[in-house]
N, C-alpha and C positions, 0 to 999 in steps of 0.2 A: 818505512812502509813498500821496501825492497821484500822483505817477508813477506807481507802479506800480499803481491801481487805474483808471487812467483806462484802457491799451488793455484791461480788460479790458471794463469796460462800452460800448469800442466794440464790442471781438468780443458780450457781447448786444444791445447795439442791432440790430447787421450780425444777428443770427438772429432774433432778434424783428421785423425786417423782411423776409428771406428766409421766414420763417413764416406773415407775415401778406400778403404776395403769390403765396406757393405756396397757402393759404387762399383767395382772392380767386380765384386761378386755377381753384379748383376746383368753386365756387357759381359760375362763370360757366357753365364747360362740365359742369353737373350737368343735369338736366332743368328746364322750370319747375315739368312735375307728373307724375308716375310714376301710370301708369292700372294700379289692379290686372290679374289675369290673367279672361278670362271662361273662364265654366264652355259647354262642348259636353256633352248627353248623351245617352251613349253607351246603356246599357240598363237594366232592371227583372229586379232576378230576384227570384223567390219561391219561399225555399225551406219545404222541408218538415222540422220537425223534430222530436225526440224527446223523452222525460221524461229529463231531466236527470238525469246518476252524480253523485251530491256526494260527493267524495273525502273535502271535512271539512277544515278545518281545517290549516294547512300553513305556513310560514316565511313565507308572501307575505301569506296571507288565506287564501278560503274557497274551496280549488280545485272546482268541477265541468267534466264536460263534455257536450256538450248535442249528441245525436247527429246527422246531415242524414241524411233518409230521402230525398230525394230533391226535384222541384220542376220548375219555369220560369223562362226569361227569354224579355227581346223586351225589342230597341232601335231603331231606324232601319236597321241594316246588319246586324243579328247575330240567330239567335234558335235556343231549343233547349235540354235541359234540364239540368235536374241532376242528377247524376249520385248515388247513395245509397253512402253511404262513409266520406263528412269528417264532421267535428263540428268542434266550436266548442270550444277549451280556455278558460275564463275562471275571473280570478284576481278575488276579489268579495271589498271592503276591508271592516273594519266600518261606516263609514258610506253603504255601496252603489254605491262608483263601484267599474264593474266594464270591468277591461281583460280584452281577448279578442282569441283567437290564432285565425283561424277556416281551414281548409284543406282544400277539394274540389274536386274537380274538373267541368267543364260539359263537355255535346257538344251541338256547333252541327246544325241541319236538314241541313247535312248533314254529319256524323261526322267532324266532326272534333274533334279533345281540347284541353280549354284546363284547366291547373293555377293556382289562386288562390289565393292566401294573400294572407288580407285582415286585416289588425290592428287595432285599434280601441279605442274607448273608451263607455263610454255612465252617462249619471249620471243623479241624477233628485232634487227634495228625499224623504229621507229615507221618509216614506208611502206616496209613487209607488212608490221603486225595493223595496221591499217587496209592494208591490201585482203589481207587473213580475213580481216571482222566484219569486210564486207561483205564476204560469201566468198573472194573474187580466190584465184586459182594461182596459189606460189609454190615456187621451190623449197621441198620440205628440207631440203640442204638448210637451206636457209633460217630456217626454224628447230630454237630450241624447244623441244617437245618431251617431258617425263614423265612418268606416272610411278606410284606405290600404289599397288593396289590388294586386298584383302579378298580372302573367297572364303566364304561360310556354304556351309551346305554338310546334311546329314548321310549321303550315300558314302560305306563303306569304301568305293576303292577309288574315289574322287578327295578320298584325306590328304594327297599327298601335296593336294592345294592349301590346304589350309595348316601343314604343318611345313614351311618353309618363306621363304624369301622372295617377294620376287619385283621388279621391275619393268614399265613398260617404256618402249617406244611409240610416240604415234606422228601422226603426220593429218593434218586435215583439209580436204578435199571439199570442195561446194556439197556435196550434199550426203559426205561419209566422214566418217571421224577412221583413221588406219590404226589401230596397235599392237604393236609384237610384240608380247607377255616374255619374259626371260625369267628362267628359274635359279635363285641361289644357291650351287648345292650347300 
């Protein structure tokens, strides 16, 4: 039995040696320090919103739809208006955590149309969320409100919107939503 065990031990030792060598190479080729990506400010959007339409309790939570009535946006290389007709289709969980699915169009001052689909989330302590959902003004620093927008446009000079990842930081005001969009270069 000792003879049968010896070849197995040699194989195990060889495999462990090989894995150790590969792991050592991976450590020496990996960057010493990974830097997080920077963010570039793209634009700020102010959407005027109407009273929420309450659908009620559905399988995922409380459904409500917040109509987008208009608004404006402006950044270093883009500005224009938010077109009426979009909405935010929200699911509000019992603890106040809100899933956002916002879809609308914006029009630049050069008459270029951009479709925006903005998925996101918003949450805060229950007392803060209760006030926010009632349309009361709350301190935005107490609310986590983040989005991940995607943009679609046929305008050649706006393709930078369609070819990068963006994040949004939001604030809910009684009759407006303020979102600052940041590009990940």
